[in-house]
N, C-alpha and C positions, 0 to 999 in steps of 0.2 A: 647400205650403211656407210657412214663416213668413219674411217678408222685412222687414228694417229699412230704411226710406228716410229718409235725412237730407235736410233741406231739403224735406220732403214737403208743406209748405204753400205752396210757391212755384208759379210758373207751370208748369214742367215736372214738379216733384215731385208736385203734386196730380193731374196727368193720369196719371202713373205709378202712384200709389196707386190711383186709380180703375180703371185697366185691370187691374192685378194682382188687385184684388178681384173684378172682373167675371169673371176666369177661374178663380176659386175659391181664390186664395191668401189667407193671413192677413197683414196688414200692420200694422207699428208705424211710425208717422210721428214723426220727431224733428225739432223746429224751434224756434228761439228767437224766431221772428216778427219779426226785425229787418227783413227784406224780404218774408217770407212773409205770407199773409193767411189767417186762420181761415175766412173766408167761402169760400175756394177748396175747403174740405173739408166745407162744411155739408151737402151732399147725401149724404155717406158716413159722417158721424159716428155715425149710429145702427146702422151695419152691425156685427153682433156679431164679425166677424172683423177689425175695425179698431180700433186704439188710437192715440190722439194724446198725445204727451208734449211739454210745453213745456220743452225742455232745450237748452242750448248744447253742441254736440258738442266744443267745445274744452275743456270741463270734464269730465275723465275720471271723476272720482269721482261727480259728479252723473249722468253718463250711465250708469255701471254701477249706481248705486243705483236709477235710474228703470227700467232694463231688468230688473233682478233676474236670476233664473235661468231666464228663458224661453229655450227652445231657439231658435237662429237658423240658418236654412238659407242665407240670402243677405243681403248688405248692398249697398245702392245708395247711394253717397255723392254727393249732389247739392247739399249745403249750401254756399252761397257767394253773396255779392253778385255779380251778373252784369252789371249795366248801369252805364255810366260814372257817372251821378249818384250811384249807390249806393256804388261802390267809391272814388269820390273823397271821399264823405262819411265813409266808415269805412275808411280805408286800412289801418290796423293790424289791425283785425278781419278784413279780407279776407285779409291775409297769414297771420293766425293760423288761420283756418278751413282755408286751403289747406295749412298745415303741421301744426300740432298736431291740428286737427280730422281731417285725413286719417289721421294716425298713430293716433288713438284709434279711428276706425272700422276701420282695418286690424287693430288689436289685437283688436277685437270679432270680426271675421270669422275671424282666425287662431285665436282661443281656441275658437271653435265649429266649426272646420273648414268654414267657410261660404264660398260664392262671394262675391267682392268685385268690384264694378264701380265705377270712378271716372268721373264725368262731367267730362271735361276740355273743352277748347275749341279752336276754330280759331285763337284768339288766340295760341296757342303758336307759330304760324308768323310772327307779327308782320306787318310789311309785306313780303310774300313776294317774293323774287327768282326763285322758281320758280312756274310757273303751268301747269296747275292744281296744287294742293297735294297731294302724295303723303305718306303716313305716314313715308317714309324721309327727308323733307326736314327739316333741323334748324332752320330758321327764321331770321328776321332781326328780332330783338327788341332794343329799347332797354331795358337793365336798370334805368335810373334815370329814364326818361321818365314822363309823367303816367299812362300806362296800365300801368306796370310792376307796380304792386301786384297787379293781377289776372293779368297775363301770367305773372309770375314765381311767383305763388302756385300757379298751375296747372302750371307747369313743374316746380316742386318736388314737387307732388302726384304727378305722373307718375313722377318719379325715385324717390320713396319707395315708391310702389306697386310699381314694377318691382323695387326692392330686396327688398321682402317676398316677392315671387314667387321671386326667385333665391335668397335666403339662407334663407328659412323654408319655402319650398314652398307659400306661401299661394296659393289659387286666385284669381288676379286677372285682371281685364280692364279695358282703358282705352278709352273712347270719346271722340273729339274731335268736339264738337258745333259745326256751322256754324249760321249765322243761322236761328233758328227763330221762328215766329210763330203766333198763334192766340188763341182765347178764354182769358181769365184773365190776360192780360198787363195791366200797369198803364199807364194813360194817361200817367203822368209818368215812365216808366222810362227815357226818353231814347233808346230804340231807334228806328231810322228808321221802321219800319212803324207803331208806335204813335203816334209823333209826327205822322207824315203823316196818319193816320186822324183823330186828335183835331183837328188843325188843319183838315182838310177838313170834318169834321162841325160844327165851330164857325164855319166860313166864314172862317177866318183864312188868311193866306198860308202856303204850305208852305215851310219853311226848308230849303234845300239848302246844305250846307257844302262849299265847293269849286265846281267847275264842273259837277258832276253826272255826270261821265264815270266816276267810280269805280264799281266793280261789287261786287255782293253776290250770293249764291246763297241763295234763301229756301226753307226747308223748313217745311211745315205740321206742326203739333204732332203730329197723329195718326201721320204717317209717322215722326217722330223717336221717338216712344214705341215703335212697332213695332221700330225699330232697337235701342233700349235693351234691350227684353225679349229680342230675338234674341241679343244679346250676353250677357245674364244667363243665358240657358238654354244657352249654348254653353261650350266650353272655350277659346275664342279669347282670347289675352292682349292682342292689340292692340299699339299703339294702332290703332284703326279709325276712319276718318272716317265720320261719319253726317251727311248733308246732301243738299240737292238741287243737282245739278250744272248746272241751268239758270241760266246767268249773266245778270244784268240790271243795267243802269246805274241809279244812284239817281235820275237824272232821269226815266227811263222809268217807274220805280216810282211816282214822284210823279204823273205824268200819269195812270197807270192808277188810282190811288187817287182822284184827283179825279173821273175819269169814273165809276168804280163807285159812288162815294158820292153822285153827283148834285150835287156842289158846284160853286160858281162861284169857288172859291179860285184865286188866282194863285200863282206861284212866286217866291220871293225867295232871293237868293244871299248867302252869308256866307263868310268865310275858312275854309279847311280846318283842323281842329284838328291839333295836333302829333301825329305818329306814327299818324295815322289811315290804315289800310291802303287802298291804291288799288285792289287787286284781291282778290277772294275767290271761289274755286271749288274744291270738293272733288273729288279723284279718288276714286271710290267702288268701284274695282275689287275691293279687298279685302273690303268689305262684301258686294258681290254674290257673290263667290266663297265666302267663309267663312261668311257669315250668311244667304245667299240673300235679301238685302234690297236693295230699291231703292224710291225714292219713288213714290207713286201719285197724290198730290193735286197738281193743277196750280195755278198762281198765281191764275187767275181764280176757281176754286172756293174756294181757301183764303182769298183776300182777301174774297170775298163773305161768307163765314161769319164772318170776323173783324170786318169792318165792321158786320155785323148785330148781333154781340155788343156792340160798343161803342155802337152806336146805341140799344141797349136799356138803356144806363146813362148817360143824358144828364147827370145831375148830376156824375158822375165826369169826364166829358169836358169839361163847362163849367169845373169846378174846375181842370182841368189847364192851361187857357189861360194863366194868368199865368206858368207854369213853362216855356212853350214860346215860342220867338222867333216873332213873326208880327204881322200887322196886326189891326185890329179886325174883328169879325164883319160880313160884308156879305151875309148871306143865302145860301140854297141854291137850286139849280135845281129847278124843278118837273118838268123833263123830262130825267131821266137818260138817258144814251146807252143804246141797246138792246143786249141781249146779243149779237145777231148782229153789230152793228157793232163791238162790243168784241172779239169773237173775230177779226174781220178786222184791226182796228187794232193789237191787242196780242197777236199770236200768241205762243205759248209759245216762248221761246228754245231753240235747239238745245242739247242736253246736251253 
């Protein structure tokens, strides 16, 4: 198949491009590099079945000109700023890619009779009053709050995707992605896993906003990509939650990252941001039933691999320090906690 991936130079997009190529598909990556990085694609750029186009998907004329008349079998729309620092920096662009960008990618899929999948987000649930979150929950979202540019962009993207499916018969599917982590994330993206890892590796205090009792459910990138491809290959319309239902407090995540990284970092507490969700946990019954998907990578394995990747990029981690709240470096432990004791102290939470 020939698959067009928007946002393909980003964290998730680059992993998706790589996995599709590995299974024999042809891939055209479309990215304007506002938040994506070309280096994420460096290992696949020479693949003859891979094409990279520096194009903004909100510009339909430029998109159509760049793609030309190449047949398209599927479209995966991942283009969007996804971290708070990014969508606060470019709020109008975030709304635009969720609206006009989604419309343009839907038009591309519809014109070719191609399968279209939208990468939506658990943020459409807002600060949920229902726990765990099921796909039939409508959410609790502040439409004018500081997170609204991202939340509402994705909610509109879901609405227009559904409308294309109903009114034009476009072959659409929607995935709601819960917190995902792994290699190729940026140290300054403002997400809790990357911030904690960078602070721990720098020997800085880990910054927890609120009292640390708020929860998240962390899915390793390999599992997430399997879910995306399962949806791509199916006829499921969704929305479908894809995430790891093992719920963990932010405080316990901080403790685990300090231990796994061998750091002596302490933990520092700050006020909770406005509209920050207090609980996050996906109900994945639909994904298990319809896509035969469930996560396989536990938090220990996933964090070890992620920490190792960041440790191999010391300059990026050091350069992130001024952008992260925390103290001055105070060194790292020479005697990290053993794997055995970690397994005992930080057992995988029940799903």
